[in-house]
N, C-alpha and C positions, 0 to 999 in steps of 0.2 A: 453267797455274796448278797448283801442286803440291796434292796431296790432303791433307786434314787427317790428322794423326796420331791414331790411335785406340788407346785402352786398353780392354781387356775383362776384367772380373772375374766369374767364375762360369760354368764351362763344362759345365753339366749338359745335360740332354736338350734344353733350349731355347737355352741360351747357345752351345753348340757350333755348331749350324747357323747361328745369327745371325752368329757370328764368321766362319764359312766364307763366308757371303754377302758380307761386307765384304771379305774377302781376294779373292774372285772378282771383285769390282768394282774391284780395284786399290788398295785402301786399305792403308797400312802399319798392321799391327795387332800390339800387344804384349799378351800374354795372361797371366792368372794364375788358378790354381785351387788349392784345398788338396790336390787329387789330382794328382800329377805326371803320371800316365798321360794325363789329359785334356789337359794342356798339351803333352805330347809329340805327341799326335795333331794338334794345331793347328800345331805347329812343322813337322811333316812336310808340311803344306799351305802353308807359307810365312810363318807368324806368327813373331814373336820372343817368347821366353820371358822373363817378368819374374820376379824373385826373390821379389817380394812384391806385395801390393795397393798399397802405397805406391809401389813402383817403377813399376807399371803406370800409376799416375795421374800420376806426376811429369812425364813427357814428352808427355802426351796433350793434344791440342786438344779432343778429345771423349772422355769416359770413359763406357763402358757398364757397368752392374752388373746382373746377373741373379742375385739372392740369394733364398734360400728364405723369409725372414721379416724382420720389422722389427728384431728384436733383433740378428741377425747384421749387417744393413746398418748399423745404428748403431755396432756394435762395430768394423767396419772403416773407418767414416767418421771417428770422433772419436779424439782422442789424438795424441800426438807422432808416431806412425807411422801415423796414419789417413790416408785418401785426401784429406780436406779440407786437411790440412797440406801435402800434396804438390801439389795442383792449383795451376796457375799462373793469374794474373789473366787474365780473358777466356776461360778454358776452360769447358766445359759438362759437367756430370755428368748422364747420362741413366739413370734408374732404370727398368728394365723389369719390376721385381718387383711382385707383388701384395701391397701393404702398406696400412696404414691411411692414409687421406687426411691425417690430422693429422701423420703421420710425414713425408710429402712436404712439407707446409707448413713444418714445423720445419726440415727440411733446406734448403729454399729460403732461409729466413731466414739460416741459418748460412752458406750459400754466398755470399749477397750480401755479408756482412761481409768475406769474403775477396776480393771483386771478381770472383767467377766465378758461374756460373748453374747452376740445377738444374731439370731437366725430368722430370716424371713421365710415363712412356710405357709402361704395362702392355700386354701383348700377348695377343690372343685367337688361339690356334692349338694344334694338336697339334704334336709335334716334327717329324713328317713334313711337316706343312703349312708349318712354318718353312723347312725345306729346299727345298720347292717354291715358296717365296715366295707362299704363300697365307694369310699371317697378316693380322691387323688390329691396328693400334695405336690406343689411346685416349690422348690426349695433353693435358697441362695444363702451362703454363709461359709465361714472358715471350715475347712475339712474336718478338723478335730471336733469342733462344736457340732457339726452335722452328724458325725459318727456317734457322739454322745447322746444325741436326742433321737436318732433313728429308731431304736427299739421302742421308744414311747410313741412315735408317729405310727409305727407298725401295729399298735393296738387298735388303730382306726383304719389302716389301709396298708396293703403291700405295694400299692402304686405310688412310689415315691420317686419323683423326677428331680434330680439335682442339676442345676444350671450354673455351677461354678461357685466361686468364693465371693462374688459380688452379692452383698446382702439384699440388694434390690432386684436381683435377677428373677426371683420367684414372683415378685410383684409385677414385673413386666410381662411374664408369662400369663399371670392371672388376668391382667388387664386385656391382653391380646385375646385370651379365651372368652372373657365376658363380652368384649366387642363383637366377637363372632357369634355368640349366642344372641345378642341384641340384634345383630344383622339378620339372623335366621328368623327371629320373631317378626321383624318388619317385612322381610321377603314373604313369609307366610301370609301376613296380613294383606299385602297388596295382591298376591296371587289369588287368594281366596275371594277377595273383593271383586277381582276380574271375573272369576268364575260365577260368583253369586249374581252379579249384574247381568250375566248372560244366561241365567236360568239354571245353572248347575247347583246341586246341593253341596254346600261348602264342606260339610263333614264327610260326605262321600268322596269329594275331590281330594281332601287331605288324606283320607284313608288309602286311596289309590297311590298318592305320592309317597307317603311314608311307609308303604309296604313294598315299594318297588325302587325307584331311583333315589329316594331320600330315606332309605331304611336305616335309620340311626337314632340314637337316644334323644338328641335334641329335637329333631323333627317329629319324633313320636310324642315326646312329652309336651313340648311347647306348641307343636303343630296342632295337637288335639285340643289344647286349651284355647288356642286362637280360633280354631274351627267351631268349637262349641260356645265361644265367647264366655268362657269360665275363668274368671279372674279374681274371685273373692276368696281370700284366705279362709281355709276350713272346708272348702268344697272338695269333693273326691279327687278331681283332676289337679287340684292346686296344692292341697296339704297346707303346711305352714306358709308356703310361698316365699317370695323374695320381693321386698317392697320396691315399688317403682321409684320411690325417692332414692333408694340405694342404687338402683340401676342408673339413674341420672348422675349420681355421684361417680360411679365407675366410668361411665362414658366421658365425663368431664376430666377425670384423672387421666384416662387414655389420651385424650386430646392434648392435655398439658404436657404429658410425657412425650408425645409425638412432636409437639412444637419445640420443646427443649432439645430434642435429639435430631431434629431436621428430617422427620419422617412424615410426609404428607398423608393424611387420612381423610380424604374428602367425604367418604360416606359416614365417617364418625361425626363429622360436622352436621350432616343431615340427621343422624340419629339423635344427636344432642338436642336439636330443635324439636324433634318428634317427642322425646321424653319431656322436654320443657313444656310443650303444649299440653301433654297429658297431665302433668303436674298442675298446670294452671287451671285445669278443669276439676281440680280437687281429687285426683286419683292417685296421689302419692302413696297412700297406704294399701292400695290394691297390689296384687302381684304385678311384677314388671311386664308381664305379657299383656297387661291392659293397654300398653302403648299401641297395640294392634287395633283398638277401637277407633283410633284416628282415621285409619284408611276407610273403614265402613262409614263413618259419619261423613267424610268428605265425598263419599259416593252416594250420599243421600239416604243411607239406611238407618232406620231407627234402632239404636242400641240400648234403649231404656230397660229392656228385659234383662240385660247383662249387668246393670248397675244396682247396687244396694239402695235401699230407700233413703239412706242418709245422704246420698249423692243425687237425689231426685229421680232415682230409678224405681223399678218395680220388683226388685229381688230382695227378700229379707237378708239381712247381714248375718251370715252363719260363721263369722270368725270365731276360731277356737279360743 
């Protein structure tokens, strides 16, 4: 049985390793990105280059999109040259982006009108985790469409959690998870500030905490970044990172979803202001763990050693 033809749009830090995994599994993959160098990298690994997002969607049995935000996803989906116009009847569009649940629900409705399907499948992972097939997908969509795309998702991870036929369900799960990560970053920042102001070594304190009562992935990964004040993409503790601008976007989406569904999230409101303050200081392109610097600064600690020279700090920018 021949493998399904795959289209892939969005070859950033997460999209590229996902597409690589599909190629490694033997799927024919046609790729598009606004940056030609990213497309060229995939072509060298066996992918076919598409001239546009429309072209990538036109021949696909399954189309993956990994797009930064709702606005861009809608922009490439609708219109005469949008991917919705290109998709064939029976094809499936899988969005791995962190977007508003209502956007996924809207897109599912519009895809049904065309005779194709939409599945929301956001991903939990760092870029290196995607490459190592250590990601987790949180999925919502029609059962038959999810069954059709499951083998493709499994090229990146066996951790596939399906939350029913609501196309926005996976997005709710993703926003809930990202809210919890952001909360962990802020709690580490405040706890380590307390320790530091009372004479404790912040890295030693974090090492004790994340090897005992907080012995888990998030408190080890982000806890160590916060303790070392390592927030510049490209640094060993950070890797490609996840931009603070995107963290603010996700907290904003969570708050809007909470408002619309009548679920009070008072700490999310606090986090929103913390991220907004960090962004206002010009830190939007740093890893989102840089929100932790707020707590140190408010305690009177000089954080200039943690900031790149471009932001008035003393650290060379080592961004990859």
